[in-house]
FIKE-279925 format. One line per field, with one value per atom (N, C-alpha, C): residue number from 1; residue in three letters; atom name; x, z, y. Coordinates in pm, whole numbers, plus 50000, padded with zeros to 5 digits. Layout:
<pts>
seq (NUM	...)
type (ala	...)
atom (CA	...)
c1 (X	...)
c3 (Z	...)
c2 (Y	...)
</pts>
This chain:
<pts>
seq (1	1	1	2	2	2	3	3	3	4	4	4	5	5	5	6	6	6	7	7	7	8	8	8	9	9	9	10	10	10	11	11	11	12	12	12	13	13	13	14	14	14	15	15	15	16	16	16	17	17	17	18	18	18	19	19	19	20	20	20	21	21	21	22	22	22	23	23	23	24	24	24	25	25	25	26	26	26	27	27	27	28	28	28	29	29	29	30	30	30	31	31	31	32	32	32	33	33	33	34	34	34	35	35	35	36	36	36	37	37	37	38	38	38	39	39	39	40	40	40	41	41	41	42	42	42	43	43	43	44	44	44	45	45	45	46	46	46	47	47	47	48	48	48	49	49	49	50	50	50	51	51	51	52	52	52	53	53	53	54	54	54	55	55	55	56	56	56	57	57	57	58	58	58	59	59	59	60	60	60	61	61	61	62	62	62	63	63	63	64	64	64	65	65	65	66	66	66	67	67	67	68	68	68	69	69	69	70	70	70	71	71	71	72	72	72	73	73	73	74	74	74	75	75	75	76	76	76	77	77	77	78	78	78	79	79	79	80	80	80	81	81	81	82	82	82	83	83	83	84	84	84	85	85	85	86	86	86	87	87	87	88	88	88	89	89	89	90	90	90	91	91	91	92	92	92	93	93	93	94	94	94	95	95	95	96	96	96	97	97	97	98	98	98	99	99	99	100	100	100	101	101	101	102	102	102	103	103	103	104	104	104	105	105	105	106	106	106	107	107	107	108	108	108	109	109	109	110	110	110	111	111	111	112	112	112	113	113	113	114	114	114	115	115	115	116	116	116	117	117	117	118	118	118	119	119	119	120	120	120	121	121	121	122	122	122	123	123	123	124	124	124	125	125	125	126	126	126	127	127	127	128	128	128	129	129	129	130	130	130	131	131	131	132	132	132	133	133	133	134	134	134	135	135	135	136	136	136	137	137	137	138	138	138	139	139	139	140	140	140	141	141	141	142	142	142	143	143	143	144	144	144	145	145	145	146	146	146	147	147	147	148	148	148	149	149	149	150	150	150	151	151	151	152	152	152	153	153	153	154	154	154	155	155	155	156	156	156	157	157	157	158	158	158	159	159	159	160	160	160	161	161	161	162	162	162	163	163	163	164	164	164	165	165	165	166	166	166	167	167	167	168	168	168	169	169	169	170	170	170	171	171	171	172	172	172	173	173	173	174	174	174	175	175	175	176	176	176	177	177	177	178	178	178	179	179	179	180	180	180	181	181	181	182	182	182	183	183	183	184	184	184	185	185	185	186	186	186	187	187	187	188	188	188	189	189	189	190	190	190	191	191	191	192	192	192	193	193	193	194	194	194	195	195	195	196	196	196	197	197	197	198	198	198	199	199	199	200	200	200	201	201	201	202	202	202	203	203	203	204	204	204	205	205	205	206	206	206	207	207	207	208	208	208	209	209	209	210	210	210	211	211	211	212	212	212	213	213	213	214	214	214	215	215	215	216	216	216	217	217	217	218	218	218	219	219	219	220	220	220	221	221	221	222	222	222	223	223	223	224	224	224	225	225	225	226	226	226	227	227	227	228	228	228	229	229	229	230	230	230	231	231	231	232	232	232	233	233	233	234	234	234	235	235	235	236	236	236	237	237	237	238	238	238	239	239	239	240	240	240	241	241	241	242	242	242	243	243	243	244	244	244	245	245	245	246	246	246	247	247	247	248	248	248)
type (unk	unk	unk	unk	unk	unk	unk	unk	unk	unk	unk	unk	unk	unk	unk	unk	unk	unk	unk	unk	unk	unk	unk	unk	unk	unk	unk	unk	unk	unk	unk	unk	unk	unk	unk	unk	unk	unk	unk	unk	unk	unk	unk	unk	unk	unk	unk	unk	unk	unk	unk	unk	unk	unk	unk	unk	unk	unk	unk	unk	unk	unk	unk	unk	unk	unk	unk	unk	unk	unk	unk	unk	unk	unk	unk	unk	unk	unk	unk	unk	unk	unk	unk	unk	unk	unk	unk	unk	unk	unk	unk	unk	unk	unk	unk	unk	unk	unk	unk	unk	unk	unk	unk	unk	unk	unk	unk	unk	unk	unk	unk	unk	unk	unk	unk	unk	unk	unk	unk	unk	unk	unk	unk	unk	unk	unk	unk	unk	unk	unk	unk	unk	unk	unk	unk	unk	unk	unk	unk	unk	unk	unk	unk	unk	unk	unk	unk	unk	unk	unk	unk	unk	unk	unk	unk	unk	unk	unk	unk	unk	unk	unk	unk	unk	unk	unk	unk	unk	unk	unk	unk	unk	unk	unk	unk	unk	unk	unk	unk	unk	unk	unk	unk	unk	unk	unk	unk	unk	unk	unk	unk	unk	unk	unk	unk	unk	unk	unk	unk	unk	unk	unk	unk	unk	unk	unk	unk	unk	unk	unk	unk	unk	unk	unk	unk	unk	unk	unk	unk	unk	unk	unk	unk	unk	unk	unk	unk	unk	unk	unk	unk	unk	unk	unk	unk	unk	unk	unk	unk	unk	unk	unk	unk	unk	unk	unk	unk	unk	unk	unk	unk	unk	unk	unk	unk	unk	unk	unk	unk	unk	unk	unk	unk	unk	unk	unk	unk	unk	unk	unk	unk	unk	unk	unk	unk	unk	unk	unk	unk	unk	unk	unk	unk	unk	unk	unk	unk	unk	unk	unk	unk	unk	unk	unk	unk	unk	unk	unk	unk	unk	unk	unk	unk	unk	unk	unk	unk	unk	unk	unk	unk	unk	unk	unk	unk	unk	unk	unk	unk	unk	unk	unk	unk	unk	unk	unk	unk	unk	unk	unk	unk	unk	unk	unk	unk	unk	unk	unk	unk	unk	unk	unk	unk	unk	unk	unk	unk	unk	unk	unk	unk	unk	unk	unk	unk	unk	unk	unk	unk	unk	unk	unk	unk	unk	unk	unk	unk	unk	unk	unk	unk	unk	unk	unk	unk	unk	unk	unk	unk	unk	unk	unk	unk	unk	unk	unk	unk	unk	unk	unk	unk	unk	unk	unk	unk	unk	unk	unk	unk	unk	unk	unk	unk	unk	unk	unk	unk	unk	unk	unk	unk	unk	unk	unk	unk	unk	unk	unk	unk	unk	unk	unk	unk	unk	unk	unk	unk	unk	unk	unk	unk	unk	unk	unk	unk	unk	unk	unk	unk	unk	unk	unk	unk	unk	unk	unk	unk	unk	unk	unk	unk	unk	unk	unk	unk	unk	unk	unk	unk	unk	unk	unk	unk	unk	unk	unk	unk	unk	unk	unk	unk	unk	unk	unk	unk	unk	unk	unk	unk	unk	unk	unk	unk	unk	unk	unk	unk	unk	unk	unk	unk	unk	unk	unk	unk	unk	unk	unk	unk	unk	unk	unk	unk	unk	unk	unk	unk	unk	unk	unk	unk	unk	unk	unk	unk	unk	unk	unk	unk	unk	unk	unk	unk	unk	unk	unk	unk	unk	unk	unk	unk	unk	unk	unk	unk	unk	unk	unk	unk	unk	unk	unk	unk	unk	unk	unk	unk	unk	unk	unk	unk	unk	unk	unk	unk	unk	unk	unk	unk	unk	unk	unk	unk	unk	unk	unk	unk	unk	unk	unk	unk	unk	unk	unk	unk	unk	unk	unk	unk	unk	unk	unk	unk	unk	unk	unk	unk	unk	unk	unk	unk	unk	unk	unk	unk	unk	unk	unk	unk	unk	unk	unk	unk	unk	unk	unk	unk	unk	unk	unk	unk	unk	unk	unk	unk	unk	unk	unk	unk	unk	unk	unk	unk	unk	unk	unk	unk	unk	unk	unk	unk	unk	unk	unk	unk	unk	unk	unk	unk	unk	unk	unk	unk	unk	unk	unk	unk	unk	unk	unk	unk	unk	unk	unk	unk	unk	unk	unk	unk	unk	unk	unk	unk	unk	unk	unk	unk	unk	unk	unk	unk	unk	unk	unk	unk	unk	unk	unk	unk	unk	unk	unk	unk	unk	unk	unk	unk	unk	unk	unk	unk	unk	unk	unk	unk	unk	unk	unk	unk	unk	unk	unk	unk	unk	unk	unk	unk	unk	unk	unk	unk	unk	unk	unk	unk	unk	unk	unk	unk	unk	unk	unk	unk	unk	unk	unk	unk	unk	unk	unk	unk	unk	unk	unk	unk	unk	unk	unk	unk	unk	unk	unk	unk	unk)
atom (N	CA	C	N	CA	C	N	CA	C	N	CA	C	N	CA	C	N	CA	C	N	CA	C	N	CA	C	N	CA	C	N	CA	C	N	CA	C	N	CA	C	N	CA	C	N	CA	C	N	CA	C	N	CA	C	N	CA	C	N	CA	C	N	CA	C	N	CA	C	N	CA	C	N	CA	C	N	CA	C	N	CA	C	N	CA	C	N	CA	C	N	CA	C	N	CA	C	N	CA	C	N	CA	C	N	CA	C	N	CA	C	N	CA	C	N	CA	C	N	CA	C	N	CA	C	N	CA	C	N	CA	C	N	CA	C	N	CA	C	N	CA	C	N	CA	C	N	CA	C	N	CA	C	N	CA	C	N	CA	C	N	CA	C	N	CA	C	N	CA	C	N	CA	C	N	CA	C	N	CA	C	N	CA	C	N	CA	C	N	CA	C	N	CA	C	N	CA	C	N	CA	C	N	CA	C	N	CA	C	N	CA	C	N	CA	C	N	CA	C	N	CA	C	N	CA	C	N	CA	C	N	CA	C	N	CA	C	N	CA	C	N	CA	C	N	CA	C	N	CA	C	N	CA	C	N	CA	C	N	CA	C	N	CA	C	N	CA	C	N	CA	C	N	CA	C	N	CA	C	N	CA	C	N	CA	C	N	CA	C	N	CA	C	N	CA	C	N	CA	C	N	CA	C	N	CA	C	N	CA	C	N	CA	C	N	CA	C	N	CA	C	N	CA	C	N	CA	C	N	CA	C	N	CA	C	N	CA	C	N	CA	C	N	CA	C	N	CA	C	N	CA	C	N	CA	C	N	CA	C	N	CA	C	N	CA	C	N	CA	C	N	CA	C	N	CA	C	N	CA	C	N	CA	C	N	CA	C	N	CA	C	N	CA	C	N	CA	C	N	CA	C	N	CA	C	N	CA	C	N	CA	C	N	CA	C	N	CA	C	N	CA	C	N	CA	C	N	CA	C	N	CA	C	N	CA	C	N	CA	C	N	CA	C	N	CA	C	N	CA	C	N	CA	C	N	CA	C	N	CA	C	N	CA	C	N	CA	C	N	CA	C	N	CA	C	N	CA	C	N	CA	C	N	CA	C	N	CA	C	N	CA	C	N	CA	C	N	CA	C	N	CA	C	N	CA	C	N	CA	C	N	CA	C	N	CA	C	N	CA	C	N	CA	C	N	CA	C	N	CA	C	N	CA	C	N	CA	C	N	CA	C	N	CA	C	N	CA	C	N	CA	C	N	CA	C	N	CA	C	N	CA	C	N	CA	C	N	CA	C	N	CA	C	N	CA	C	N	CA	C	N	CA	C	N	CA	C	N	CA	C	N	CA	C	N	CA	C	N	CA	C	N	CA	C	N	CA	C	N	CA	C	N	CA	C	N	CA	C	N	CA	C	N	CA	C	N	CA	C	N	CA	C	N	CA	C	N	CA	C	N	CA	C	N	CA	C	N	CA	C	N	CA	C	N	CA	C	N	CA	C	N	CA	C	N	CA	C	N	CA	C	N	CA	C	N	CA	C	N	CA	C	N	CA	C	N	CA	C	N	CA	C	N	CA	C	N	CA	C	N	CA	C	N	CA	C	N	CA	C	N	CA	C	N	CA	C	N	CA	C	N	CA	C	N	CA	C	N	CA	C	N	CA	C	N	CA	C	N	CA	C	N	CA	C	N	CA	C	N	CA	C	N	CA	C	N	CA	C	N	CA	C	N	CA	C	N	CA	C	N	CA	C	N	CA	C	N	CA	C	N	CA	C	N	CA	C	N	CA	C	N	CA	C	N	CA	C	N	CA	C	N	CA	C	N	CA	C	N	CA	C	N	CA	C	N	CA	C	N	CA	C	N	CA	C	N	CA	C	N	CA	C	N	CA	C	N	CA	C	N	CA	C	N	CA	C	N	CA	C	N	CA	C	N	CA	C	N	CA	C	N	CA	C	N	CA	C)
c1 (48744	48773	48803	48891	48924	48868	48815	48757	48834	48850	48899	48794	48760	48659	48703	48646	48682	48768	48747	48816	48967	49015	49160	49222	49153	49205	49226	49127	49138	49241	49239	49333	49477	49506	49643	49684	49592	49624	49658	49588	49619	49758	49790	49921	50035	50012	50117	50150	50054	50070	50123	50078	50118	50017	49904	49799	49758	49700	49636	49488	49430	49290	49210	49099	49009	48921	48854	48778	48740	48695	48654	48510	48427	48288	48273	48205	48187	48038	47997	47856	47813	47712	47675	47602	47549	47480	47575	47703	47796	47893	47913	47996	48093	48131	48219	48364	48448	48587	48670	48651	48731	48709	48584	48555	48603	48593	48640	48791	48864	49009	49041	48958	48976	48951	48847	48816	48933	48989	49102	49225	49247	49361	49341	49217	49188	49223	49183	49208	49357	49432	49578	49643	49584	49641	49577	49486	49422	49327	49265	49171	49029	48951	48812	48729	48637	48546	48403	48325	48183	48103	48003	47919	47797	47784	47687	47595	47476	47386	47437	47394	47440	47417	47300	47280	47385	47428	47528	47663	47702	47827	47819	47703	47684	47705	47650	47664	47808	47880	48020	48107	48086	48168	48126	48001	47950	47904	47901	47856	47830	47792	47765	47870	47991	48098	48199	48157	48251	48276	48202	48219	48199	48129	48098	48200	48293	48392	48433	48429	48472	48555	48672	48760	48770	48777	48799	48945	49021	49167	49220	49350	49421	49440	49481	49500	49624	49632	49747	49871	49979	50105	50192	50209	50290	50439	50520	50664	50734	50858	50944	51003	51039	51100	51224	51303	51422	51387	51272	51228	51195	51133	51097	51223	51321	51447	51522	51517	51591	51528	51402	51332	51362	51484	51527	51509	51433	51397	51478	51554	51630	51765	51829	51961	51953	51844	51825	51702	51709	51594	51483	51360	51243	51139	51127	51032	50926	50800	50690	50644	50650	50611	50483	50380	50250	50225	50214	50199	50051	49980	49844	49734	49743	49634	49515	49400	49283	49181	49172	49073	49125	49055	49102	49114	49030	49041	49168	49205	49332	49450	49445	49554	49566	49453	49458	49514	49473	49523	49673	49721	49865	49943	49892	49960	49969	49863	49863	49969	49977	50075	50217	50233	50366	50419	50334	50375	50407	50320	50339	50465	50502	50618	50748	50741	50862	50911	50826	50867	50902	50995	51039	50935	50862	50761	50702	50610	50535	50537	50543	50540	50415	50339	50219	50223	50156	50153	50052	50077	49987	49854	49859	49740	49696	49567	49508	49537	49526	49549	49483	49454	49394	49496	49450	49531	49489	49550	49520	49396	49281	49152	49107	48992	48937	48910	48864	48839	48968	49074	49205	49258	49244	49294	49223	49091	49017	49057	49070	49108	49248	49333	49469	49476	49362	49356	49448	49466	49549	49696	49738	49880	49929	49839	49876	49930	49895	49940	50081	50134	50268	50372	50329	50421	50454	50581	50611	50553	50477	50416	50451	50514	50552	50460	50419	50343	50439	50444	50539	50463	50523	50457	50478	50586	50618	50684	50617	50670	50797	50801	50920	51043	51025	51138	51177	51080	51108	51191	51165	51245	51392	51413	51550	51616	51541	51594	51631	51546	51575	51699	51717	51839	51963	51952	52063	52096	51997	52018	52057	52096	52148	52044	51918	51816	51794	51779	51741	51588	51541	51398	51342	51242	51179	51033	50994	50856	50780	50662	50577	50476	50487	50403	50385	50265	50237	50322	50384	50474	50614	50642	50774	50803	50921	50957	51020	51060	51122	51019	51014	50921	50964	50867	50895	50983	50974	51050	51186	51223	51354	51457	51410	51500	51548	51674	51731	51705	51623	51585	51674	51785	51879	51963	51898	51958	51865	51916	51832	51745	51613	51527	51395	51333	51197	51112	50992	50898	50789	50771	50675	50552	50435	50307	50222	50163	50084	49940	49867	49727	49638	49516	49418	49386	49391	49356	49470	49531	49636	49774	49797	49929	50032	50158	50267	50271	50276	50285	50415	50411	50526	50653	50641	50758	50815	50726	50769	50838	50781	50841	50982	51004	51137	51240	51194	51285	51323	51255	51281	51406	51483	51599	51558	51448	51394	51242	51186	51042	51009	50931	50897	50746	50704	50562	50531	50403	50356	50292	50340	50280	50132	50052	49907	49869	49815	49787	49640	49559	49416	49378	49253	49200	49218	49221	49235	49381	49411	49550	49629	49561	49634	49560	49632	49575	49532	49444	49417	49549	49569	49699	49737	49639	49673	49715	49655	49696	49836	49861	49993	50100	50067	50162	50198	50098	50124	50212	50188	50268	50415	50442	50581	50649	50580	50643	50679	50596	50630	50731	50749	50864	50993	50989	51106	51136	51030	51048	51110	51060	51111	51259	51295	51434	51528	51486	51573	51588	51483	51494	51590	51583	51675	51819	51841	51975	52027	51940	51981	52016	51939	51966	52097	52126	52249	52374	52360	52478	52504	52415	52435	52541)
c3 (49509	49647	49658	49750	49777	49914	49920	50044	50096	50227	50295	50397	50407	50505	50579	50698	50784	50900	51018	51138	51126	51094	51085	50971	50858	50743	50774	50833	50865	50976	51077	51189	51141	51057	51010	50915	50834	50746	50827	50937	51025	51086	51130	51192	51092	50970	50869	50822	50824	50785	50643	50556	50416	50330	50389	50317	50397	50327	50396	50411	50526	50556	50553	50480	50481	50605	50625	50746	50752	50869	50889	50938	50869	50910	51000	51112	51210	51234	51245	51269	51405	51404	51527	51626	51575	51666	51735	51697	51749	51848	51964	52068	52133	52059	52120	52125	52195	52221	52094	52001	51878	51797	51786	51710	51785	51916	51996	51979	51964	51941	51808	51707	51579	51596	51669	51694	51767	51866	51941	51852	51761	51668	51574	51532	51448	51522	51645	51723	51747	51767	51784	51657	51542	51414	51360	51439	51396	51279	51270	51161	51212	51137	51177	51172	51266	51274	51261	51176	51162	51198	51281	51322	51230	51156	51048	51064	51004	51006	50911	50933	50853	50702	50657	50512	50446	50516	50460	50446	50546	50539	50431	50419	50314	50175	50159	50030	50001	50101	50082	50048	50122	50101	49978	49937	49825	49865	49995	50048	50197	50264	50408	50491	50433	50501	50568	50598	50648	50798	50871	51017	51094	51032	51101	51087	50993	50975	50828	50774	50637	50639	50575	50571	50431	50419	50291	50291	50195	50197	50060	50056	49929	49870	49744	49678	49727	49694	49729	49656	49730	49670	49650	49524	49495	49499	49519	49530	49400	49390	49279	49314	49213	49237	49325	49306	49389	49536	49564	49703	49767	49689	49740	49775	49686	49711	49828	49839	49946	50083	50086	50215	50279	50263	50312	50462	50508	50650	50726	50657	50724	50658	50689	50632	50481	50436	50294	50242	50117	50053	50029	50035	50000	49938	49807	49732	49673	49684	49628	49499	49389	49258	49215	49183	49147	48998	48928	48783	48745	48781	48734	48824	48953	49044	49017	48987	48950	49061	49151	49259	49372	49406	49512	49648	49675	49802	49808	49695	49689	49708	49639	49653	49797	49860	49999	50092	50072	50156	50137	50013	49987	50053	50043	50105	50257	50315	50460	50498	50421	50448	50420	50314	50282	50395	50449	50562	50684	50714	50833	50824	50704	50688	50670	50678	50672	50533	50432	50296	50290	50202	50189	50116	50026	49950	49843	49766	49665	49534	49425	49291	49219	49161	49085	48950	48849	48717	48710	48620	48605	48540	48448	48370	48393	48370	48379	48513	48618	48753	48854	48970	49077	49131	49159	49229	49374	49450	49593	49612	49607	49625	49771	49800	49935	49975	49879	49907	49941	49868	49894	50030	50063	50192	50307	50295	50400	50408	50292	50291	50347	50336	50390	50537	50596	50736	50757	50652	50662	50635	50610	50583	50458	50364	50241	50268	50381	50413	50470	50508	50565	50467	50367	50272	50156	50116	49989	49874	49786	49673	49546	49452	49326	49214	49129	49009	48891	48809	48697	48567	48455	48325	48270	48307	48248	48354	48392	48497	48452	48329	48280	48282	48238	48239	48382	48471	48612	48674	48637	48690	48646	48523	48478	48562	48596	48681	48819	48872	49004	48998	48888	48871	48871	48804	48801	48940	49030	49169	49257	49192	49258	49338	49293	49352	49264	49326	49255	49240	49126	49098	49111	49199	49224	49185	49083	49039	49100	49152	49207	49100	49048	48936	48941	48908	48915	48816	48718	48625	48682	48796	48856	48899	48865	48897	49035	49094	49227	49332	49443	49550	49616	49653	49711	49834	49912	50036	50018	49894	49867	49832	49810	49773	49898	49898	50010	49984	50069	50051	50130	50179	50247	50142	50070	49961	49934	49871	49828	49713	49730	49627	49612	49497	49469	49440	49498	49478	49382	49272	49169	49181	49192	49199	49080	49015	48895	48925	48820	48833	48858	48904	48927	48795	48794	48674	48577	48533	48431	48489	48615	48674	48620	48628	48581	48429	48366	48220	48171	48049	47997	47993	47946	47936	48075	48173	48310	48367	48340	48388	48333	48209	48148	48215	48279	48347	48487	48536	48671	48675	48781	48801	48851	48925	48978	48957	48923	48920	49021	49122	49227	49233	49290	49301	49440	49476	49603	49574	49637	49612	49646	49555	49574	49592	49706	49739	49722	49686	49668	49521	49492	49356	49277	49347	49275	49244	49131	49088	49153	49221	49275	49392	49466	49576	49529	49606	49586	49598	49513	49508	49641	49715	49843	49947	49941	50029	49992	49862	49815	49858	49852	49897	50043	50127	50268	50292	50218	50233	50204	50090	50049	50135	50163	50241	50382	50440	50575	50574	50460	50446	50445	50379	50378	50519	50591	50730	50813	50798	50875	50847	50719	50684	50735	50722	50761	50913	50986	51133	51178	51112	51148	51120	51003	50966	51062	51101	51194	51331	51375	51505	51502	51389	51377	51376	51333	51324	51451	51551	51677	51763)
c2 (51877	51841	51693	51658	51519	51480	51359	51311	51190	51183	51064	51027	50900	50861	50736	50718	50606	50655	50599	50647	50633	50512	50491	50572	50576	50648	50796	50860	51002	51024	50940	50956	50946	50845	50827	50939	50988	51100	51225	51246	51359	51344	51222	51198	51211	51162	51164	51305	51393	51534	51549	51459	51468	51541	51578	51649	51772	51868	51979	51944	51978	51949	52077	52073	52189	52184	52071	52047	51900	51856	51717	51715	51636	51619	51498	51515	51408	51388	51263	51231	51286	51372	51440	51348	51234	51142	51045	51045	50946	51012	50949	51011	50910	50805	50703	50750	50675	50714	50722	50627	50626	50753	50794	50914	51039	51035	51147	51169	51059	51071	51139	51113	51181	51331	51365	51507	51574	51505	51561	51579	51481	51492	51610	51633	51750	51879	51886	52008	52030	51919	51932	51985	51951	51994	52122	52181	52305	52287	52168	52138	52157	52231	52257	52129	52116	52000	52049	51981	52013	51888	51904	51792	51788	51678	51670	51549	51554	51437	51329	51205	51093	51111	51158	51172	51261	51365	51456	51384	51305	51230	51122	51058	50958	51021	51141	51210	51244	51292	51330	51210	51100	50981	50903	50921	50843	50705	50678	50549	50566	50457	50467	50394	50376	50302	50395	50517	50618	50612	50531	50515	50646	50739	50863	50973	50962	51069	51078	51200	51227	51355	51350	51466	51521	51653	51721	51763	51709	51728	51766	51792	51805	51666	51659	51531	51458	51330	51249	51299	51320	51361	51238	51198	51080	51116	51015	51034	50999	51043	51001	50865	50788	50657	50668	50772	50791	50806	50870	50888	50754	50665	50533	50455	50456	50383	50445	50577	50645	50625	50581	50564	50429	50383	50251	50242	50142	50132	50029	49947	49841	49822	49711	49683	49666	49603	49578	49651	49695	49759	49657	49706	49625	49717	49708	49789	49697	49735	49656	49723	49648	49699	49628	49705	49648	49667	49555	49556	49556	49664	49683	49630	49653	49615	49706	49648	49727	49742	49647	49651	49739	49847	49937	49868	49768	49697	49613	49552	49479	49574	49688	49784	49830	49863	49908	49802	49676	49567	49547	49559	49545	49659	49780	49894	49875	49824	49800	49696	49588	49483	49532	49610	49664	49750	49835	49918	49833	49736	49653	49568	49527	49440	49518	49649	49731	49764	49751	49787	49936	49969	50109	50193	50131	50203	50115	50172	50097	50175	50101	50160	50111	50203	50167	50236	50179	50244	50358	50452	50566	50527	50431	50397	50253	50228	50095	50027	50104	50052	50145	50093	50174	50273	50395	50493	50499	50589	50598	50686	50622	50688	50676	50736	50726	50581	50501	50359	50287	50318	50256	50297	50424	50474	50403	50387	50319	50172	50105	49964	49942	50043	50032	50071	50108	50155	50275	50355	50475	50452	50327	50299	50371	50395	50465	50604	50662	50798	50802	50688	50681	50628	50551	50489	50581	50590	50655	50571	50636	50567	50643	50574	50637	50590	50683	50649	50660	50555	50554	50525	50565	50546	50406	50340	50210	50122	50012	49925	49854	49805	49734	49824	49947	50041	50077	50085	50114	50003	49878	49767	49781	49827	49851	49959	50063	50169	50116	50029	49971	49882	49811	49731	49820	49935	50029	50083	50076	50119	49999	49890	49769	49692	49694	49610	49488	49372	49250	49251	49201	49202	49061	49047	48917	48926	48850	48849	48732	48760	48653	48617	48493	48452	48301	48255	48112	48032	48101	48033	48013	48074	48062	47918	47870	47732	47720	47831	47830	47870	47797	47832	47963	48044	48176	48168	48060	48050	47984	47950	47891	47998	48121	48231	48303	48343	48420	48568	48630	48770	48866	48819	48908	48979	49064	49142	49261	49363	49474	49425	49432	49374	49448	49422	49469	49347	49343	49234	49281	49207	49245	49156	49219	49148	49187	49088	49113	49148	49179	49219	49100	49129	49025	48956	48825	48750	48733	48842	48835	48805	48840	48819	48918	48882	48968	48963	49080	49085	49020	48963	48890	48976	49100	49187	49216	49235	49260	49136	49018	48893	48876	48916	48903	48993	49100	49193	49143	49039	48990	48903	48916	48830	48692	48688	48564	48564	48448	48429	48320	48356	48260	48241	48131	48102	48049	48056	48001	47866	47758	47626	47626	47572	47562	47415	47382	47242	47205	47301	47275	47272	47302	47295	47424	47538	47665	47692	47759	47774	47887	47979	48093	48156	48241	48316	48454	48518	48660	48735	48836	48903	48969	49021	49083	48979	48860	48750	48703	48687	48645	48745	48873	48975	48955	48926	48904	48783	48676	48554	48582	48647	48669	48775	48883	48990	48943	48858	48812	48697	48632	48540	48622	48737	48825	48875	48916	48959	48846	48725	48611	48587	48582	48556	48666	48790	48901	48909	48873	48871	48763	48647	48538	48579	48640	48684	48790	48883	48989	48931	48831	48767	48689	48626	48547	48633	48759	48847	48925	48910	48983	48913)
</pts>
């Protein structure tokens, strides 16, 4: 069985309708409006609701961070790379490629920002990286349920495939000599983010058309990867909005 927990995570999964739900457990001692809306969404979707004591929900979720709601669902259905590219949401493609993010909270935060910034989808590796678990879904506030997410066997080879689909590859790495905001992102592109600590692997960096970095003005050499993702993705949003306004 697969579990999803957290108010936003369960609510967004219900709205996205990308999973089948067996039933949803709700804390019987809690009666606030946010939880009531989840119950109503369950009923609209024909999903059974069970009112349970807190210890039972804690056991199901494996922790006490469930906010009073745990859902039993089917597993995450990953997409093909072609589906991610085809899910183009704006004038230009924007695909986020993650080169081995291991922390589920970082992955969830990146997925949330990717969705908010209008990215078409996200690519993650099959091995040695976090997958879309219940912790990731909660950390993404349910954004993971709306984004196309592809799992691939080899990130470097996937970048070659994206190039064949006419996307430019931009790697974010502290070794990049060009500042992230000096590049013009009004083009079909994929943004590559490296793993915590190790950054972008050397072979992956060699596949990038551009290597950019975020200027660091303090004592530490780099930002948390989820924060760095937000900085770069919203620079892309800024540039594309300006370009769109200028062409009207």
